[in-house]
VOBA-1610 file (N, C-alpha, C; in pm, whole numbers, padded with zeros to 5 digits, always signed):
BEGIN
Met+07694-06392-08455Met+07579-06287-08365Met+07475-06247-08436Ser+07374-06283-08446Ser+07261-06225-08534Ser+07225-06076-08495Val+07241-05979-08518Val+07175-05847-08534Val+07050-05794-08593Pro+06961-05784-08498Pro+06826-05726-08526Pro+06839-05582-08614Gly+06761-05611-08758Gly+06797-05463-08859Gly+06914-05449-08890Ala+07013-05553-08908Ala+07098-05559-08996Ala+07070-05487-09110Asp+07229-05400-09163Asp+07175-05311-09285Asp+07070-05178-09254Arg+07073-05131-09109Arg+07002-05013-09096Arg+07105-04927-09078Phe+07061-04776-09139Phe+07146-04709-09116Phe+07128-04584-09047Tyr+07199-04528-08929Tyr+07133-04448-08835Tyr+07190-04316-08846Phe+07163-04190-08798Phe+07219-04074-08796Phe+07230-04024-08655Gly+07392-03985-08665Gly+07453-03933-08506Gly+07412-03841-08467Thr+07318-03802-08378Thr+07269-03649-08354Thr+07386-03578-08276Val+07520-03636-08272Val+07610-03587-08236Val+07674-03471-08352Leu+07662-03569-08455Leu+07704-03470-08584Leu+07692-03340-08616Leu+07521-03323-08534Leu+07509-03175-08563Leu+07543-03038-08448Glu+07575-03140-08307Glu+07622-03060-08211Glu+07764-03002-08206Arg+07741-02863-08196Arg+07833-02790-08246Arg+07949-02774-08081Asn+07853-02806-07973Asn+07911-02841-07817Asn+07971-02973-07778Arg+07963-03066-07907Arg+08026-03198-07889Arg+08115-03208-07790Trp+08255-03150-07798Trp+08349-03147-07749Trp+08388-03025-07680Ala+08280-02964-07660Ala+08310-02846-07541Ala+08381-02860-07407Lys+08418-02792-07328Lys+08453-02805-07176Lys+08359-02781-07116Gly+08365-02841-06987Gly+08221-02859-06935Gly+08131-02924-06940Glu+07992-02915-06916Glu+07876-02976-06941Glu+07832-03019-07084Arg+07877-02958-07153Arg+07856-02969-07338Arg+07690-02942-07337Thr+07637-02855-07301Thr+07509-02797-07284Thr+07451-02829-07472Pro+07379-02898-07489Pro+07284-02860-07643Pro+07289-02745-07662Thr+07298-02732-07842Thr+07249-02602-07877Thr+07124-02602-07985Ile+07113-02728-07996Ile+06981-02776-08093Ile+06884-02865-08020Ala+06759-02841-08082Ala+06664-02930-08036Ala+06651-03091-08117Val+06707-03194-08125Val+06702-03290-08231Val+06539-03343-08283Ser+06469-03312-08181Ser+06335-03316-08254Ser+06274-03257-08335Ser+06334-03151-08375Ser+06297-03039-08499Ser+06357-03115-08639Trp+06440-03219-08605Trp+06543-03229-08719Trp+06455-03397-08753Gly+06366-03456-08661Gly+06329-03591-08661Gly+06302-03628-08852Arg+06180-03514-08869Arg+06130-03573-09006Arg+06201-03540-09121Arg+06321-03453-09141Arg+06413-03439-09219Arg+06488-03571-09233Ile+06550-03595-09109Ile+06635-03728-09121Ile+06591-03851-09168Ala+06418-03868-09121Ala+06389-03967-09152Ala+06355-03989-09322Glu+06310-03874-09389Glu+06284-03859-09499Glu+06385-03860-09602Ala+06516-03816-09519Ala+06627-03831-09624Ala+06684-03998-09629Gly+06624-04059-09558Gly+06647-04211-09575Gly+06696-04302-09457Phe+06738-04197-09364Phe+06800-04297-09214Phe+06674-04379-09160Asp+06752-04453-09110Asp+06639-04567-09042Asp+06613-04544-08887Gly+06670-04423-08841Gly+06688-04375-08695Gly+06789-04315-08670Leu+06763-04296-08529Leu+06838-04217-08450Leu+06975-04261-08373Glu+07126-04247-08376Glu+07203-04289-08273Glu+07202-04134-08176Leu+07114-04132-08055Leu+07107-04023-07957Leu+07221-03971-07904Trp+07268-03871-07936Trp+07362-03837-07818Trp+07307-03814-07683Gln+07383-03849-07581Gln+07320-03845-07478Gln+07291-03719-07419Asn+07385-03613-07413Asn+07284-03471-07359Asn+07181-03415-07427His+07191-03459-07561His+07046-03436-07632His+06913-03497-07543Ala+06916-03597-07487Ala+06818-03621-07404Ala+06807-03601-07257Leu+06951-03611-07194Leu+06995-03584-07066Leu+06972-03437-07030Leu+06984-03355-07111Leu+06995-03186-07074Leu+06861-03154-07127Ala+06770-03240-07218Ala+06674-03159-07262Ala+06559-03145-07181Ser+06428-03076-07202Ser+06324-03033-07143Ser+06242-03208-07146Ala+06156-03224-07066Ala+06041-03320-07072Ala+05977-03277-07188Ala+05949-03182-07233Ala+05861-03206-07366Ala+05963-03256-07496Glu+06075-03186-07486Glu+06166-03240-07596Glu+06203-03400-07586Gln+06226-03440-07441Gln+06228-03578-07459Gln+06098-03661-07486Glu+05979-03609-07475Glu+05872-03671-07511Glu+05841-03669-07679Ala+05898-03537-07718Ala+05918-03548-07897Ala+05989-03639-07935Leu+06149-03650-07877Leu+06204-03759-07945Leu+06170-03880-07934Arg+06116-03936-07803Arg+06034-04048-07806Arg+05927-04082-07903Leu+05884-03975-07979Leu+05748-04027-08076Leu+05830-03979-08231Ser+05947-03937-08230Ser+06010-03887-08345Ser+05980-03941-08464Pro+05952-03940-08590Pro+05954-03979-08719Pro+06101-04094-08752Ala+06181-04032-08698Ala+06323-04135-08688Ala+06328-04142-08572Pro+06342-04273-08539Pro+06331-04315-08367Pro+06445-04367-08331Val+06451-04349-08203Val+06580-04352-08145Val+06650-04493-08120Ala+06741-04511-08223Ala+06767-04687-08234Ala+06860-04705-08166Leu+06965-04632-08118Leu+07063-04654-08037Leu+07089-04547-07928Phe+07078-04532-07814Phe+07144-04443-07702Phe+07280-04423-07693Asn+07355-04328-07740Asn+07505-04312-07709Asn+07550-04230-07569Ser+07571-04293-07464Ser+07600-04320-07343Ser+07774-04251-07365Tyr+07782-04182-07275Tyr+07906-04135-07207Tyr+07907-04168-07042Ala+07837-04221-06982Ala+07840-04263-06802Ala+07988-04327-06805Ser+08030-04275-06674Ser+08143-04377-06669Ser+08103-04484-06619Cys+08240-04573-06647Cys+08249-04753-06569Cys+08316-04720-06444Glu+08359-04592-06411Glu+08440-04581-06284Glu+08330-04618-06144Asn+08394-04655-06010Asn+08315-04678-05923Asn+08237-04508-05831Gly+08161-04507-05814Gly+08075-04405-05763Gly+07971-04314-05889Ala+08017-04389-06017Ala+07934-04287-06157Ala+07807-04380-06151Gln+07761-04508-06061Gln+07645-04568-06095Gln+07541-04494-06130Ala+07499-04378-06072Ala+07377-04292-06099Ala+07368-04260-06238Gly+07501-04198-06261Gly+07487-04201-06454Gly+07499-04295-06521Arg+07507-04411-06477Arg+07457-04560-06588Arg+07353-04602-06547Glu+07279-04540-06421Glu+07142-04581-06410Glu+07021-04494-06492Arg+07065-04364-06518Arg+07015-04264-06561Arg+07032-04296-06719Ala+07139-04352-06778Ala+07156-04359-06917Ala+07062-04499-06955Ala+07082-04561-06888Ala+06980-04703-06869Ala+06844-04668-06894Glu+06774-04578-06810Glu+06671-04582-06801Glu+06610-04466-06930Arg+06687-04392-06925Arg+06640-04312-07073Arg+06661-04381-07199Ala+06752-04469-07223Ala+06748-04551-07352Ala+06653-04631-07349Leu+06595-04698-07237Leu+06445-04786-07237Leu+06330-04696-07240Phe+06335-04563-07205Phe+06222-04486-07231Phe+06210-04441-07386Phe+06314-04416-07466Phe+06298-04386-07592Phe+06274-04483-07650Gly+06249-04631-07630Gly+06243-04753-07724Gly+06373-04775-07795Ala+06485-04770-07753Ala+06625-04794-07802Ala+06633-04925-07783Gly+06702-04988-07904Gly+06726-05110-07911Gly+06877-05177-07870Gly+06939-05023-07803Gly+07055-05083-07766Gly+07148-04933-07710Met+07275-04967-07650Met+07343-04825-07627Met+07501-04850-07634Lys+07533-04737-07649Lys+07691-04727-07675Lys+07733-04662-07555Phe+07868-04788-07457Phe+07935-04731-07388Phe+08089-04736-07401Asn+08148-04679-07317Asn+08296-04666-07343Asn+08363-04746-07192Phe+08470-04814-07169Phe+08561-04818-07088Phe+08608-04694-07025Gly+08716-04684-06913Gly+08756-04540-06892Gly+08936-04574-06987Ala+09006-04468-06907Ala+09143-04481-06963Ala+09260-04531-06885Asp+09229-04545-06782Asp+09329-04595-06672Asp+09355-04761-06663Pro+09469-04798-06680Pro+09484-04942-06690Pro+09477-05004-06560Ala+09491-04902-06455Ala+09493-04960-06289Ala+09381-05009-06267Arg+09262-04923-06309Arg+09154-04959-06333Arg+09042-05028-06375His+09124-05142-06481His+09063-05182-06580His+08965-05268-06540Asp+08975-05367-06421Asp+08929-05443-06363Asp+08815-05396-06291Glu+08808-05270-06224Glu+08685-05185-06183Glu+08628-05150-06296Tyr+08646-05111-06418Tyr+08530-05077-06507Tyr+08474-05204-06599Ala+08543-05302-06559Ala+08470-05439-06636Ala+08388-05500-06543Ala+08353-05467-06411Ala+08257-05531-06279Ala+08205-05416-06300Asn+08185-05288-06338Asn+08064-05210-06311Asn+08023-05199-06478Ala+08111-05226-06565Ala+08004-05230-06721Ala+07907-05377-06704Arg+07959-05521-06644Arg+07892-05610-06647Arg+07769-05595-06557Ala+07805-05526-06454Ala+07631-05487-06348Ala+07579-05354-06452Trp+07621-05299-06505Trp+07529-05206-06591Trp+07491-05323-06721Arg+07550-05383-06765Arg+07488-05506-06876Arg+07360-05569-06806Ala+07364-05606-06705Ala+07279-05669-06607Ala+07164-05601-06570Arg+07170-05508-06600Arg+07022-05362-06567Arg+06962-05371-06686Leu+07004-05442-06810Leu+06932-05418-06923Leu+06886-05522-06953Pro+06777-05566-07070Pro+06708-05680-07108Pro+06805-05744-07191Pro+06802-05902-07188Pro+06880-05965-07227Pro+06904-05927-07425Ala+06765-05897-07498Ala+06775-05895-07612Ala+06841-05725-07633Phe+06908-05649-07526Phe+06926-05544-07567Phe+07063-05521-07620Arg+07099-05422-07716Arg+07224-05433-07787Arg+07318-05362-07685Phe+07445-05406-07624Phe+07533-05341-07510Phe+07639-05313-07594Leu+07690-05203-07664Leu+07797-05199-07765Leu+07885-05140-07714Cys+07992-05158-07712Cys+08143-05120-07676Cys+08212-05056-07786Glu+08249-04934-07730Glu+08294-04827-07827Glu+08443-04821-07811Cys+08498-04909-07849Cys+08685-04994-07795Cys+08762-04892-07861His+08740-04721-07808His+08748-04639-07861His+08927-04550-07810Pro+09039-04562-07885Pro+09145-04500-07845Pro+09145-04386-07726Gly+09222-04410-07641Gly+09222-04343-07499Gly+09156-04428-07371Thr+09094-04595-07418Thr+09067-04630-07329Thr+09127-04788-07295Thr+09102-04843-07223Thr+09152-04958-07183Thr+09130-05039-07273Leu+09022-05065-07382Leu+08956-05186-07482Leu+09034-05121-07639Glu+09165-05009-07613Glu+09142-04979-07767Glu+09231-05065-07834Lys+09335-05156-07789Lys+09361-05290-07881Lys+09268-05408-07868Pro+09277-05479-08005Pro+09170-05558-08046Pro+09213-05700-07900Ala+09296-05739-07891Ala+09361-05817-07814Ala+09289-05813-07673Ala+09305-05662-07636Ala+09276-05679-07488Ala+09110-05673-07463Ala+09041-05630-07546Ala+08900-05604-07550Ala+08904-05762-07572Ala+08891-05854-07679Ala+08871-05986-07673Ala+08860-06064-07537Ala+08998-06024-07483Ala+09026-06102-07346Ala+08912-06060-07264Thr+08889-05918-07233Thr+08788-05854-07150Thr+08665-05950-07148Phe+08624-05953-07310Phe+08472-05971-07331Phe+08486-06141-07302Ala+08583-06206-07320Ala+08567-06371-07287Ala+08562-06388-07151Arg+08614-06284-07070Arg+08586-06304-06941Arg+08444-06230-06877Leu+08409-06146-06942Leu+08270-06094-06892Leu+08134-06180-06960Gly+08187-06228-07061Gly+08056-06320-07135Gly+08066-06290-07277Arg+08102-06365-07374Arg+08111-06316-07520Arg+07946-06274-07594Gly+07851-06341-07538Gly+07744-06329-07618Gly+07630-06166-07570Asp+07709-06128-07472Asp+07634-05991-07407Asp+07704-05887-07447Tyr+07799-05876-07503Tyr+07839-05773-07533Tyr+07888-05742-07705Glu+07863-05653-07763Glu+07881-05656-07894Glu+08036-05507-07902Val+08059-05521-08030Val+08178-05391-08078Val+08132-05301-08201Ile+08147-05202-08125Ile+08151-05107-08256Ile+08291-05055-08336Leu+08301-05050-08468Leu+08461-05053-08530Leu+08442-04915-08611His+08523-04812-08601His+08530-04725-08654His+08614-04739-08796Ala+08543-04828-08867Ala+08585-04913-08984Ala+08608-04824-09139Phe+08618-04694-09138Phe+08665-04601-09221Phe+08793-04560-09169Arg+08822-04572-09092Arg+08983-04522-09035Arg+09077-04646-09053Gly+09178-04566-09062Gly+09309-04719-09035Gly+09343-04720-09146Asp+09414-04858-09146Asp+09448-04912-09288Asp+09365-05054-09310Asp+09413-05130-09387Asp+09298-05263-09415Asp+09365-05350-09269Ala+09468-05352-09271Ala+09545-05455-09193Ala+09515-05442-09046Glu+09478-05306-08983Glu+09390-05260-08853Glu+09264-05320-08875Val+09169-05298-08976Val+09045-05356-08953Val+09032-05511-08985Arg+09141-05560-09076Arg+09138-05722-09043Arg+09166-05763-08897Gly+09250-05706-08833Gly+09293-05722-08716Gly+09179-05697-08607Trp+09060-05630-08589Trp+08977-05639-08527Trp+08905-05746-08545Phe+08869-05776-08682Phe+08786-05891-08707Phe+08856-06035-08685Glu+08991-06030-08661Glu+09037-06171-08624Glu+09009-06201-08474Ala+08987-06097-08392Ala+08955-06065-08260Ala+08828-06095-08236His+08752-06049-08310His+08626-06048-08254His+08523-06076-08352Gly+08568-06115-08476Gly+08444-06161-08576Gly+08311-06114-08579Asp+08223-06196-08534Asp+08045-06116-08570Asp+08034-06081-08434Arg+08144-06063-08348Arg+08077-05953-08223Arg+08088-05824-08332Ile+08169-05774-08380Ile+08147-05633-08449Ile+08020-05645-08530Thr+07938-05575-08471Thr+07814-05559-08519Thr+07781-05434-08583His+07827-05333-08529His+07795-05155-08552His+07915-05085-08604Ile+07867-05012-08684Ile+08013-04912-08748Ile+07985-04767-08739His+08052-04695-08678His+08050-04546-08661His+08146-04483-08780Ala+08062-04415-08859Ala+08144-04394-08994Ala+08150-04248-09047Asp+08293-04241-09051Asp+08362-04066-09119Asp+08413-04112-09223Ile+08333-04098-09355Ile+08396-04134-09487Ile+08465-04026-09527Ser+08483-03912-09457Ser+08534-03765-09511Ser+08690-03775-09570Arg+08759-03854-09450Arg+08907-03877-09501Arg+08922-03970-09652Leu+08873-04067-09651Leu+08859-04152-09710Leu+08787-04103-09892Glu+08708-04001-09863Glu+08659-03931-09997Glu+08782-03842-10074Arg+08899-03820-09956Arg+08987-03745-10051Arg+09098-03819-10087Leu+09090-03977-10081Leu+09153-04100-10164Leu+09106-04100-10300Pro+09116-04155-10377Pro+09105-04245-10494Pro+08953-04271-10499Ala+08864-04269-10591Ala+08728-04233-10610Ala+08680-04386-10535Asp+08732-04494-10553Asp+08688-04609-10504Asp+08736-04663-10387Ala+08795-04554-10293Ala+08841-04598-10148Ala+08736-04617-10045Val+08649-04571-10046Val+08526-04592-09966Val+08450-04777-10015Arg+08411-04785-10147Arg+08394-04932-10160Arg+08461-05038-10163Arg+08627-04967-10178Arg+08682-05111-10114Arg+08715-05140-10002Arg+08674-05019-09911Arg+08682-05043-09772Arg+08539-05162-09752Ala+08410-05093-09817Ala+08303-05184-09798Ala+08316-05305-09828Asp+08402-05339-09947Asp+08424-05478-09992Asp+08500-05567-09906Leu+08587-05489-09807Leu+08680-05566-09735Leu+08569-05592-09617Leu+08504-05509-09583Leu+08352-05551-09445Leu+08308-05640-09532Arg+08274-05626-09628Arg+08174-05734-09657Arg+08208-05880-09640Ala+08366-05914-09695Ala+08431-06020-09734Ala+08474-06077-09590Leu+08502-05976-09486Leu+08519-05995-09341Leu+08377-06046-09267Gly+08289-06053-09349Gly+08159-06112-09269Gly+08051-05996-09187Phe+08094-05875-09251Phe+08026-05786-09150Phe+07844-05796-09188Arg+07813-05793-09111Arg+07640-05784-09117Arg+07570-05709-09025Gly+07578-05586-09041Gly+07531-05516-08889Gly+07477-05384-08937Thr+07450-05317-08819Thr+07390-05164-08831Thr+07524-05031-08851Leu+07492-04937-08889Leu+07587-04824-08930Leu+07515-04693-08867Thr+07627-04595-08785Thr+07591-04453-08790Thr+07654-04385-08859Val+07615-04289-08944Val+07679-04176-08972Val+07715-04087-08874Glu+07862-04099-08839Glu+07870-04045-08685Glu+07944-03880-08724Phe+08020-03857-08795Phe+08061-03736-08886Phe+08087-03712-09043Thr+08098-03631-09082Thr+08135-03589-09213Thr+08191-03507-09232Glu+08260-03427-09329Glu+08310-03342-09390Glu+08230-03199-09299Gly+08375-03125-09275Gly+08329-03005-09200Gly+08290-02951-09060Val+08266-03119-09010Val+08270-03115-08850Val+08413-03024-08778Gly+08396-02991-08700Gly+08485-02905-08600Gly+08558-02771-08665Ala+08488-02771-08797Ala+08545-02649-08880Ala+08467-02513-08831Pro+08540-02398-08846Pro+08511-02274-08739Pro+08376-02252-08781Asp+08357-02250-08902Asp+08256-02183-08972Asp+08109-02326-08981Glu+08122-02419-08924Glu+08046-02538-08936Glu+07909-02495-08897Asn+07771-02545-08944Asn+07631-02532-08922Asn+07580-02632-08941Pro+07474-02679-08844Pro+07387-02811-08898Pro+07354-02834-09009Glu+07294-02710-09080Glu+07242-02737-09199Glu+07332-02782-09315Thr+07459-02718-09324Thr+07566-02793-09418Thr+07575-02924-09361Leu+07585-02982-09226Leu+07649-03112-09154Leu+07550-03228-09225Phe+07419-03139-09193Phe+07312-03246-09252Phe+07358-03314-09367Arg+07332-03193-09475Arg+07327-03213-09620Arg+07459-03294-09651Arg+07541-03299-09587Arg+07658-03382-09618Arg+07664-03471-09560Ala+07568-03538-09457Ala+07553-03660-09376Ala+07442-03743-09503Val+07387-03667-09571Val+07275-03708-09649Val+07355-03786-09761Arg+07451-03703-09829Arg+07537-03729-09919Arg+07638-03861-09883Asp+07650-03913-09774Asp+07739-03974-09733Asp+07650-04090-09703Leu+07537-04082-09652Leu+07401-04198-09666Leu+07430-04263-09789Gly+07392-04172-09889Gly+07376-04257-10032Gly+07505-04323-10077Val+07682-04268-10026Val+07778-04344-10105Val+07781-04459-10025Leu+07730-04483-09886Leu+07773-04600-09792Leu+07625-04703-09833Arg+07539-04661-09823Arg+07431-04754-09924Arg+07456-04827-10023Gln+07543-04770-10121Gln+07551-04810-10222Gln+07677-04874-10222Ala+07761-04830-10117Ala+07888-04909-10119Ala+07871-05048-10059Leu+07772-05045-09967Leu+07758-05175-09897Leu+07649-05262-09954Gly+07620-05201-10055Gly+07501-05298-10115Gly+07375-05275-10051Ala+07339-05173-09975Ala+07238-05155-09912Ala+07117-05063-09988Ala+07137-05007-10087Ala+07050-04931-10185Ala+06931-04945-10154
//
């Protein structure tokens, strides 16, 4: 699968958001547009914009994000694939296109009994978007696509070329990563990266995992999604930003994209 902008590195705005896992509406505490210039100057190629940084923002903030020096590359949607949630899916699609994003992340739900429902709604959602638009499934633990084989079977039914897969490539062991590539191959086009765990291992742990990804054929895009200190009682956006910039350098060097 050809990936537009392969080897581009994005900044996940969810990283800076203290309310990312809050109960309720998860109201944003930051205006991402105020960080755009620093993110671009730090070397990131664009943003993976957390949905609430857009959907719960003022019209002025949304316009500032649309014109940000760090462009919105991917829209990180949490719209449900359940029946009755079509309005949320429509709004996510509309906002992704408004920002000029080249793709959108989505998730299936958690109930195995509703898997076919999720698939049908994902198909309709995909049809709402341009053919070249990247429709990226985060086959996440806690969803019906958390196992590589189940995800592969579902995409085979839905249409292989219309769906891409996000891999949390710096978690788990080598066998787990290989299993995802055996099931999906070049459909894995994007990585959500949190290297903080690997950084606690021997110094070459990130490099070894990056070498494995290249050997398995990965030539896609990557988002620095989380970093050291996320979720800590004393977390603050400035410290997290500086650590994300550090991680960007490590990842670029490890993946040979410096």
